[in-house]
C-alpha positions as CSV (number, residue, x, y, z in Angstrom):
1,M,50.1,-14.2,-13.3
2,A,46.5,-13.1,-13.3
3,P,45.3,-11.0,-16.2
4,T,44.9,-7.3,-15.6
5,R,41.3,-6.1,-15.8
6,M,40.8,-3.1,-18.0
7,P,39.0,-0.2,-16.4
8,S,36.9,0.3,-19.5
9,N,35.3,-1.7,-22.3
10,I,36.7,0.4,-25.1
11,A,40.1,2.1,-24.8
12,F,41.5,3.9,-27.8
13,R,45.0,5.1,-28.2
14,E,45.3,6.2,-31.9
15,P,46.7,9.7,-32.2
16,A,44.3,10.5,-35.1
17,K,40.9,11.8,-33.9
18,L,38.5,8.9,-33.9
19,K,34.7,8.9,-33.9
20,L,33.2,6.5,-31.5
21,L,29.5,6.6,-32.1
22,L,26.5,4.7,-30.9
23,N,28.4,1.9,-29.1
24,L,26.6,-0.3,-26.5
25,T,28.9,-1.2,-23.6
26,A,28.8,-2.1,-19.9
27,A,31.6,0.3,-18.9
28,R,33.0,3.6,-19.9
29,I,34.9,4.4,-23.1
30,S,38.2,6.1,-22.6
31,S,41.4,7.3,-24.3
32,R,44.8,6.2,-23.3
33,D,48.4,6.8,-24.3
34,G,47.5,10.1,-25.9
35,G,44.6,8.9,-28.0
36,S,42.0,11.4,-29.1
37,G,38.5,11.0,-30.3
38,L,34.9,12.1,-30.2
39,V,32.7,9.8,-28.1
40,L,29.1,10.5,-28.8
41,K,25.7,8.9,-28.1
42,D,27.1,5.7,-26.6
43,M,25.3,3.8,-24.0
44,T,27.9,2.8,-21.4
45,N,25.6,1.2,-18.8
46,A,24.1,-1.7,-20.9
47,F,22.6,-4.5,-18.9
48,S,22.6,-8.2,-19.8
49,S,18.8,-8.4,-20.3
50,L,19.2,-6.3,-23.5
51,F,20.9,-9.3,-25.1
52,V,19.8,-12.8,-26.2
53,D,22.4,-14.5,-24.0
54,A,25.2,-12.3,-22.7
55,A,26.6,-15.0,-20.5
56,Q,27.3,-17.1,-23.6
57,S,28.5,-14.1,-25.7
58,D,25.3,-13.9,-27.8
59,L,25.1,-10.2,-28.0
60,R,22.2,-9.9,-30.4
61,L,19.5,-7.6,-29.1
62,Q,16.4,-9.0,-27.5
63,P,13.2,-7.8,-29.2
64,T,12.4,-6.2,-25.8
65,A,15.5,-4.1,-25.7
66,R,13.5,-0.9,-25.9
67,P,16.2,1.4,-24.5
68,V,18.4,0.8,-27.5
69,I,15.9,-0.1,-30.4
70,D,15.4,2.8,-32.8
71,Q,17.4,5.1,-30.6
72,A,20.3,6.1,-33.0
73,P,19.7,9.8,-33.2
74,F,21.2,10.3,-36.6
75,P,22.2,8.2,-39.6
76,I,25.3,6.2,-39.3
77,A,27.6,5.2,-42.2
78,M,27.2,1.4,-41.7
79,N,24.3,0.0,-43.6
80,D,24.4,-3.4,-42.1
81,D,24.9,-4.9,-38.6
82,F,27.6,-7.3,-37.3
83,D,25.8,-10.4,-38.7
84,G,24.9,-8.8,-42.1
85,E,21.3,-7.7,-41.5
86,L,20.5,-4.4,-43.2
87,R,19.9,-1.3,-41.1
88,P,17.0,1.0,-42.2
89,T,18.2,3.2,-45.1
90,D,14.9,4.9,-46.1
91,G,15.5,8.0,-43.9
92,H,12.2,7.4,-42.0
93,N,13.1,4.6,-39.6
94,S,15.7,5.0,-36.8
95,R,18.5,2.5,-36.3
96,D,19.4,0.7,-33.2
97,L,22.3,1.4,-30.9
98,G,25.2,-1.0,-30.9
99,A,26.3,-3.6,-33.4
100,D,23.0,-5.5,-33.8
101,E,19.9,-4.3,-35.6
102,I,16.5,-5.9,-34.7
103,L,14.6,-6.4,-37.8
104,Q,11.0,-5.2,-37.9
105,K,9.7,-8.7,-38.4
106,N,11.5,-9.9,-35.2
107,R,10.0,-7.2,-32.9
């Protein structure tokens, strides 16, 4: 039997109200099975050229990913990205959308 393709990248079904903020996906984010949540400031039309090598699952941001670099409109609670690099915490620099943070030295 062939696997069923999900109609969205992120589907949440928790009954508690979730906050889904600043995600970077290639498809819509949706609730299912009665899930509820706040979906805010996500980019749901991400294209592969934003990433180092999307075909090989290297989803670190390219230094040229201008549509998402420094585009987080408000502080987020996470102070580091998925591979442990610190996000700006000085209150003067914006953070990047998605799970990766491009460091200033890599831009």
